[in-house]
MMTF fields as JSON, N, C-alpha, C and O atoms, coordinates in Angstrom:
{
  "mmtfVersion": "1.0.0",
  "mmtfProducer": "UNKNOWN",
  "numBonds": 307,
  "numAtoms": 308,
  "numGroups": 77,
  "numChains": 1,
  "numModels": 1,
  "chainsPerModel": [1],
  "groupsPerChain": [77],
  "chainIdList": ["A"],
  "bondAtomList": [4, 2, 8, 6, 12, 10, 16, 14, 20, 18, 24, 22, 28, 26, 32, 30, 36, 34, 40, 38, 44, 42, 48, 46, 52, 50, 56, 54, 60, 58, 64, 62, 68, 66, 72, 70, 76, 74, 80, 78, 84, 82, 88, 86, 92, 90, 96, 94, 100, 98, 104, 102, 108, 106, 112, 110, 116, 114, 120, 118, 124, 122, 128, 126, 132, 130, 136, 134, 140, 138, 144, 142, 148, 146, 152, 150, 156, 154, 160, 158, 164, 162, 168, 166, 172, 170, 176, 174, 180, 178, 184, 182, 188, 186, 192, 190, 196, 194, 200, 198, 204, 202, 208, 206, 212, 210, 216, 214, 220, 218, 224, 222, 228, 226, 232, 230, 236, 234, 240, 238, 244, 242, 248, 246, 252, 250, 256, 254, 260, 258, 264, 262, 268, 266, 272, 270, 276, 274, 280, 278, 284, 282, 288, 286, 292, 290, 296, 294, 300, 298, 304, 302],
  "bondOrderList": [1, 1, 1, 1, 1, 1, 1, 1, 1, 1, 1, 1, 1, 1, 1, 1, 1, 1, 1, 1, 1, 1, 1, 1, 1, 1, 1, 1, 1, 1, 1, 1, 1, 1, 1, 1, 1, 1, 1, 1, 1, 1, 1, 1, 1, 1, 1, 1, 1, 1, 1, 1, 1, 1, 1, 1, 1, 1, 1, 1, 1, 1, 1, 1, 1, 1, 1, 1, 1, 1, 1, 1, 1, 1, 1, 1],
  "groupList": [{"groupName": "MET", "atomNameList": ["N", "CA", "C", "O"], "elementList": ["N", "C", "C", "O"], "formalChargeList": [0, 0, 0, 0], "bondAtomList": [1, 0, 2, 1, 3, 2], "bondOrderList": [1, 1, 2], "singleLetterCode": "M", "chemCompType": "L-PEPTIDE LINKING"}, {"groupName": "ASP", "atomNameList": ["N", "CA", "C", "O"], "elementList": ["N", "C", "C", "O"], "formalChargeList": [0, 0, 0, 0], "bondAtomList": [1, 0, 2, 1, 3, 2], "bondOrderList": [1, 1, 2], "singleLetterCode": "D", "chemCompType": "L-PEPTIDE LINKING"}, {"groupName": "LYS", "atomNameList": ["N", "CA", "C", "O"], "elementList": ["N", "C", "C", "O"], "formalChargeList": [0, 0, 0, 0], "bondAtomList": [1, 0, 2, 1, 3, 2], "bondOrderList": [1, 1, 2], "singleLetterCode": "K", "chemCompType": "L-PEPTIDE LINKING"}, {"groupName": "ARG", "atomNameList": ["N", "CA", "C", "O"], "elementList": ["N", "C", "C", "O"], "formalChargeList": [0, 0, 0, 0], "bondAtomList": [1, 0, 2, 1, 3, 2], "bondOrderList": [1, 1, 2], "singleLetterCode": "R", "chemCompType": "L-PEPTIDE LINKING"}, {"groupName": "VAL", "atomNameList": ["N", "CA", "C", "O"], "elementList": ["N", "C", "C", "O"], "formalChargeList": [0, 0, 0, 0], "bondAtomList": [1, 0, 2, 1, 3, 2], "bondOrderList": [1, 1, 2], "singleLetterCode": "V", "chemCompType": "L-PEPTIDE LINKING"}, {"groupName": "ILE", "atomNameList": ["N", "CA", "C", "O"], "elementList": ["N", "C", "C", "O"], "formalChargeList": [0, 0, 0, 0], "bondAtomList": [1, 0, 2, 1, 3, 2], "bondOrderList": [1, 1, 2], "singleLetterCode": "I", "chemCompType": "L-PEPTIDE LINKING"}, {"groupName": "PHE", "atomNameList": ["N", "CA", "C", "O"], "elementList": ["N", "C", "C", "O"], "formalChargeList": [0, 0, 0, 0], "bondAtomList": [1, 0, 2, 1, 3, 2], "bondOrderList": [1, 1, 2], "singleLetterCode": "F", "chemCompType": "L-PEPTIDE LINKING"}, {"groupName": "GLU", "atomNameList": ["N", "CA", "C", "O"], "elementList": ["N", "C", "C", "O"], "formalChargeList": [0, 0, 0, 0], "bondAtomList": [1, 0, 2, 1, 3, 2], "bondOrderList": [1, 1, 2], "singleLetterCode": "E", "chemCompType": "L-PEPTIDE LINKING"}, {"groupName": "THR", "atomNameList": ["N", "CA", "C", "O"], "elementList": ["N", "C", "C", "O"], "formalChargeList": [0, 0, 0, 0], "bondAtomList": [1, 0, 2, 1, 3, 2], "bondOrderList": [1, 1, 2], "singleLetterCode": "T", "chemCompType": "L-PEPTIDE LINKING"}, {"groupName": "ASN", "atomNameList": ["N", "CA", "C", "O"], "elementList": ["N", "C", "C", "O"], "formalChargeList": [0, 0, 0, 0], "bondAtomList": [1, 0, 2, 1, 3, 2], "bondOrderList": [1, 1, 2], "singleLetterCode": "N", "chemCompType": "L-PEPTIDE LINKING"}, {"groupName": "GLY", "atomNameList": ["N", "CA", "C", "O"], "elementList": ["N", "C", "C", "O"], "formalChargeList": [0, 0, 0, 0], "bondAtomList": [1, 0, 2, 1, 3, 2], "bondOrderList": [1, 1, 2], "singleLetterCode": "G", "chemCompType": "PEPTIDE LINKING"}, {"groupName": "GLN", "atomNameList": ["N", "CA", "C", "O"], "elementList": ["N", "C", "C", "O"], "formalChargeList": [0, 0, 0, 0], "bondAtomList": [1, 0, 2, 1, 3, 2], "bondOrderList": [1, 1, 2], "singleLetterCode": "Q", "chemCompType": "L-PEPTIDE LINKING"}, {"groupName": "LEU", "atomNameList": ["N", "CA", "C", "O"], "elementList": ["N", "C", "C", "O"], "formalChargeList": [0, 0, 0, 0], "bondAtomList": [1, 0, 2, 1, 3, 2], "bondOrderList": [1, 1, 2], "singleLetterCode": "L", "chemCompType": "L-PEPTIDE LINKING"}, {"groupName": "SER", "atomNameList": ["N", "CA", "C", "O"], "elementList": ["N", "C", "C", "O"], "formalChargeList": [0, 0, 0, 0], "bondAtomList": [1, 0, 2, 1, 3, 2], "bondOrderList": [1, 1, 2], "singleLetterCode": "S", "chemCompType": "L-PEPTIDE LINKING"}, {"groupName": "ALA", "atomNameList": ["N", "CA", "C", "O"], "elementList": ["N", "C", "C", "O"], "formalChargeList": [0, 0, 0, 0], "bondAtomList": [1, 0, 2, 1, 3, 2], "bondOrderList": [1, 1, 2], "singleLetterCode": "A", "chemCompType": "L-PEPTIDE LINKING"}, {"groupName": "TYR", "atomNameList": ["N", "CA", "C", "O"], "elementList": ["N", "C", "C", "O"], "formalChargeList": [0, 0, 0, 0], "bondAtomList": [1, 0, 2, 1, 3, 2], "bondOrderList": [1, 1, 2], "singleLetterCode": "Y", "chemCompType": "L-PEPTIDE LINKING"}, {"groupName": "HIS", "atomNameList": ["N", "CA", "C", "O"], "elementList": ["N", "C", "C", "O"], "formalChargeList": [0, 0, 0, 0], "bondAtomList": [1, 0, 2, 1, 3, 2], "bondOrderList": [1, 1, 2], "singleLetterCode": "H", "chemCompType": "L-PEPTIDE LINKING"}, {"groupName": "PRO", "atomNameList": ["N", "CA", "C", "O"], "elementList": ["N", "C", "C", "O"], "formalChargeList": [0, 0, 0, 0], "bondAtomList": [1, 0, 2, 1, 3, 2], "bondOrderList": [1, 1, 2], "singleLetterCode": "P", "chemCompType": "L-PEPTIDE LINKING"}],
  "groupTypeList": [0, 1, 2, 3, 4, 5, 6, 1, 6, 7, 4, 1, 6, 8, 9, 10, 10, 10, 5, 11, 10, 11, 7, 6, 3, 12, 1, 5, 7, 10, 1, 1, 5, 13, 1, 7, 7, 12, 14, 2, 15, 5, 4, 2, 1, 0, 3, 12, 12, 0, 4, 1, 7, 4, 3, 5, 12, 16, 2, 2, 5, 5, 13, 7, 2, 16, 2, 3, 2, 17, 14, 7, 7, 1, 13, 7, 2],
  "groupIdList": [1, 2, 3, 4, 5, 6, 7, 8, 9, 10, 11, 12, 13, 14, 15, 16, 17, 18, 19, 20, 21, 22, 23, 24, 25, 26, 27, 28, 29, 30, 31, 32, 33, 34, 35, 36, 37, 38, 39, 40, 41, 42, 43, 44, 45, 46, 47, 48, 49, 50, 51, 52, 53, 54, 55, 56, 57, 58, 59, 60, 61, 62, 63, 64, 65, 66, 67, 68, 69, 70, 71, 72, 73, 74, 75, 76, 77],
  "secStructList": [7, 7, 3, 3, 3, 3, 3, 3, 3, 7, 7, 3, 3, 6, 6, 1, 7, 5, 7, 7, 3, 3, 3, 3, 3, 3, 3, 3, 1, 1, 1, 7, 7, 7, 2, 2, 2, 2, 2, 2, 2, 2, 2, 2, 2, 6, 6, 7, 7, 1, 3, 3, 3, 7, 7, 3, 3, 3, 3, 3, 3, 3, 7, 7, 7, 7, 7, 1, 7, 7, 2, 2, 2, 2, 6, 6, 7],
  "xCoordList": [91.77, 92.645, 94.209, 94.3, 95.187, 96.805, 96.725, 95.889, 98.359, 98.664, 100.171, 101.127, 100.239, 101.379, 102.099, 101.467, 102.921, 104.059, 104.393, 104.91, 104.274, 105.071, 106.006, 105.751, 106.864, 108.049, 109.179, 109.391, 109.767, 111.383, 112.063, 111.612, 113.262, 114.445, 116.041, 116.28, 116.73, 118.227, 119.485, 119.87, 119.971, 121.115, 122.297, 122.793, 123.26, 124.759, 125.28, 124.964, 126.292, 127.758, 129.089, 129.621, 129.609, 130.608, 131.759, 132.611, 131.61, 133.175, 132.57, 133.174, 131.302, 130.785, 129.867, 129.712, 129.193, 128.176, 127.096, 127.25, 125.605, 124.493, 123.449, 123.509, 122.581, 121.341, 119.821, 119.613, 119.057, 117.667, 116.798, 117.064, 115.579, 114.293, 113.39, 113.585, 112.182, 111.024, 109.963, 109.991, 109.147, 107.762, 108.078, 107.221, 109.084, 109.065, 107.929, 107.631, 107.512, 106.318, 107.044, 108.117, 106.496, 106.593, 105.647, 105.193, 105.271, 104.289, 104.887, 105.952, 103.653, 104.04, 103.216, 102.225, 103.285, 102.103, 101.76, 102.424, 100.293, 99.839, 99.444, 99.596, 99.195, 99.025, 100.082, 99.688, 101.349, 102.363, 103.341, 103.297, 104.616, 105.762, 107.192, 107.573, 107.582, 108.553, 109.19, 109.102, 110.154, 111.436, 112.408, 112.811, 112.762, 113.629, 113.668, 114.609, 112.72, 112.718, 112.599, 113.021, 111.799, 112.392, 113.524, 113.924, 114.287, 115.785, 116.356, 116.699, 116.302, 116.909, 116.464, 117.133, 114.743, 114.634, 115.571, 116.52, 115.296, 116.218, 117.328, 117.589, 118.445, 119.627, 119.831, 120.881, 118.744, 118.722, 118.614, 119.332, 117.074, 116.813, 117.739, 117.802, 118.422, 118.92, 120.519, 121.453, 120.445, 121.968, 123.364, 124.481, 122.801, 123.765, 125.054, 124.978, 125.977, 126.883, 127.657, 126.915, 128.404, 129.128, 128.074, 128.398, 126.578, 125.935, 126.06, 125.944, 126.338, 126.144, 124.703, 124.418, 124.092, 122.705, 121.721, 122.28, 120.842, 119.143, 118.063, 117.946, 117.566, 116.676, 115.24, 115.148, 114.347, 112.938, 112.345, 112.58, 111.398, 110.972, 109.508, 109.323, 108.609, 107.117, 106.34, 105.642, 106.646, 105.679, 104.522, 103.963, 103.894, 102.011, 102.054, 102.895, 100.866, 100.551, 99.181, 98.413, 99.188, 97.769, 97.15, 97.781, 95.78, 95.639, 95.462, 94.705, 96.432, 96.735, 96.693, 96.728, 96.623, 96.765, 98.756, 99.611, 98.828, 100.408, 100.959, 100.441, 102.432, 102.555, 103.905, 104.42, 104.369, 105.207, 104.795, 104.017, 105.253, 104.692, 105.458, 106.623, 105.043, 105.354, 107.113, 107.572, 107.751, 109.051, 109.233, 110.053, 108.181, 108.431, 107.848, 107.873, 107.296, 106.861, 108.389, 108.785, 109.128, 110.032, 111.54, 112.324, 111.347, 112.5, 112.325, 113.278, 110.961, 110.804, 111.119, 111.033, 111.539, 111.925, 113.333, 114.066],
  "yCoordList": [110.251, 110.833, 110.563, 109.861, 110.801, 110.391, 111.933, 112.834, 111.744, 112.971, 113.454, 112.683, 114.183, 114.984, 115.945, 115.873, 116.584, 117.806, 118.195, 117.57, 119.63, 120.86, 121.295, 121.145, 121.726, 122.255, 123.225, 123.292, 123.836, 124.719, 124.047, 123.766, 123.819, 122.955, 123.879, 124.403, 123.855, 123.819, 123.336, 123.626, 122.904, 122.04, 122.314, 122.409, 122.554, 123.123, 121.79, 120.692, 122.348, 120.933, 121.402, 122.475, 120.488, 120.381, 121.051, 121.888, 120.622, 121.324, 122.672, 123.171, 123.48, 124.805, 124.45, 123.396, 126.034, 125.751, 125.013, 124.53, 124.969, 124.558, 124.78, 125.733, 123.914, 124.227, 124.631, 124.778, 124.703, 125.211, 124.199, 123.584, 124.429, 123.868, 124.727, 125.27, 125.04, 126.265, 125.292, 124.886, 124.889, 124.474, 123.229, 122.608, 122.594, 121.275, 120.188, 120.064, 119.647, 118.327, 116.703, 116.385, 116.156, 114.828, 114.256, 114.789, 112.731, 111.996, 111.32, 110.763, 111.651, 110.586, 109.789, 109.926, 108.416, 107.512, 108.423, 109.342, 107.9, 108.83, 110.367, 111.274, 110.387, 112.042, 112.834, 114.0, 112.746, 113.652, 112.798, 111.6, 113.787, 113.173, 114.331, 115.429, 113.562, 114.482, 115.152, 114.739, 116.566, 117.229, 116.312, 116.16, 115.635, 114.751, 113.33, 112.695, 113.286, 112.061, 112.768, 112.439, 113.854, 114.884, 114.769, 114.343, 115.191, 115.748, 114.108, 114.072, 113.139, 111.996, 111.442, 110.639, 111.874, 111.569, 112.226, 111.644, 113.618, 114.421, 114.112, 114.096, 113.702, 113.313, 112.222, 112.079, 111.262, 109.991, 109.85, 109.39, 110.628, 110.725, 111.417, 111.167, 112.306, 113.599, 112.717, 112.984, 111.649, 111.306, 112.227, 112.204, 113.121, 113.945, 113.334, 112.367, 114.0, 113.486, 114.676, 115.651, 114.738, 115.383, 116.709, 117.783, 115.901, 117.089, 117.301, 116.397, 118.722, 119.271, 119.574, 119.382, 120.117, 120.393, 120.273, 120.723, 120.075, 119.872, 120.964, 120.8, 121.831, 122.996, 122.578, 122.499, 122.378, 122.342, 123.257, 123.641, 124.163, 125.289, 125.245, 124.61, 125.967, 126.126, 125.116, 125.232, 123.68, 122.694, 122.533, 123.296, 121.909, 121.822, 120.745, 120.45, 120.093, 118.371, 119.005, 119.797, 118.327, 118.636, 117.097, 116.04, 117.28, 116.036, 116.303, 117.144, 115.299, 115.703, 113.963, 112.968, 114.04, 112.183, 112.074, 112.815, 111.274, 110.748, 110.913, 110.649, 111.56, 111.467, 110.448, 110.617, 109.801, 108.85, 107.217, 107.038, 106.319, 104.968, 104.334, 104.723, 103.387, 102.649, 102.335, 102.151, 102.342, 101.861, 100.503, 100.132, 99.997, 98.144, 97.846, 96.696, 98.797, 99.209, 99.518, 98.837, 100.569, 101.192, 99.788, 99.524, 99.267, 97.961, 97.023, 96.286, 96.777, 95.405, 95.569, 94.598, 96.823, 97.497, 96.766, 96.931],
  "zCoordList": [95.232, 94.375, 94.647, 95.654, 94.23, 94.312, 95.124, 95.058, 96.134, 96.714, 96.187, 96.266, 95.893, 95.414, 96.531, 97.585, 96.596, 97.362, 96.669, 95.744, 96.724, 95.835, 97.095, 98.29, 96.65, 97.38, 96.848, 95.637, 97.582, 96.909, 97.99, 99.1, 97.492, 97.955, 97.518, 96.43, 98.446, 98.309, 98.633, 99.766, 98.178, 98.18, 98.279, 97.157, 99.362, 99.416, 99.415, 99.872, 98.661, 98.317, 99.005, 98.72, 99.969, 100.97, 99.781, 100.079, 98.747, 97.616, 97.13, 96.181, 97.681, 97.589, 96.313, 95.697, 96.117, 95.266, 96.034, 97.156, 95.061, 95.408, 94.278, 93.501, 94.253, 93.421, 94.368, 95.573, 93.296, 93.955, 92.844, 91.811, 93.73, 92.946, 93.376, 94.463, 92.59, 92.656, 92.316, 91.154, 92.996, 92.727, 92.52, 91.891, 92.851, 92.334, 92.836, 94.024, 92.089, 92.744, 92.869, 92.357, 93.368, 93.321, 94.188, 95.201, 93.576, 93.667, 95.107, 95.375, 95.916, 97.42, 97.531, 96.813, 98.64, 99.294, 100.343, 100.823, 100.693, 101.818, 101.976, 101.157, 102.559, 102.878, 103.317, 103.325, 103.721, 104.065, 103.927, 103.645, 104.237, 103.797, 104.373, 103.969, 105.296, 106.319, 105.458, 104.302, 105.752, 105.335, 104.828, 103.676, 106.057, 105.687, 104.416, 103.942, 104.281, 103.583, 101.847, 100.739, 102.398, 100.911, 100.604, 99.52, 101.654, 101.399, 100.428, 99.246, 101.23, 100.771, 99.829, 99.178, 99.438, 97.72, 96.915, 96.391, 96.78, 96.183, 95.682, 94.479, 97.065, 96.966, 96.186, 95.559, 96.147, 95.858, 94.174, 93.286, 94.271, 92.638, 91.6, 90.396, 92.281, 91.33, 91.24, 90.483, 92.244, 92.099, 92.533, 92.016, 93.8, 94.123, 95.104, 95.862, 94.906, 95.589, 96.869, 96.986, 97.414, 98.093, 99.015, 99.521, 98.891, 99.576, 101.053, 101.881, 101.363, 102.939, 104.017, 105.199, 102.876, 103.546, 102.828, 101.828, 102.523, 101.792, 103.138, 104.352, 102.376, 102.912, 102.088, 100.863, 102.884, 102.253, 102.396, 103.542, 101.735, 102.087, 101.284, 100.246, 101.903, 101.468, 100.817, 99.81, 101.832, 101.251, 101.246, 102.034, 100.74, 100.663, 99.821, 98.973, 100.217, 99.725, 99.308, 99.854, 98.107, 97.141, 96.648, 96.686, 96.191, 95.585, 94.12, 93.636, 93.332, 92.02, 91.526, 92.251, 90.342, 89.716, 89.805, 89.321, 90.337, 90.316, 88.608, 87.523, 89.09, 87.172, 87.048, 85.943, 87.568, 87.293, 87.74, 88.678, 87.155, 87.18, 88.339, 88.419, 89.314, 90.534, 90.159, 89.031, 91.24, 91.18, 90.299, 89.46, 90.841, 90.006, 88.812, 88.373, 88.204, 86.653, 85.924, 84.978, 86.469, 86.09, 85.937, 85.026, 87.208, 87.03, 86.262, 86.012, 85.634, 84.963, 83.676, 82.924, 83.194, 81.671, 81.599, 80.624]
}
């Protein structure tokens, strides 16, 4: 079975304001992912700019089928 991570996050921006996500789910490779890797993924995938701080909260790894196609399949289109 594939692994996914469920977590909450908070992002603060250097120019003020922020965003939050609750019970966000993400496909992962392997059995774990660090908070730092999750933070980098959120910033890159959401194309966020002027990020000051990212906090990962309530992280839990679960066994669940992946929802996204692998990156190589996305780039072939």
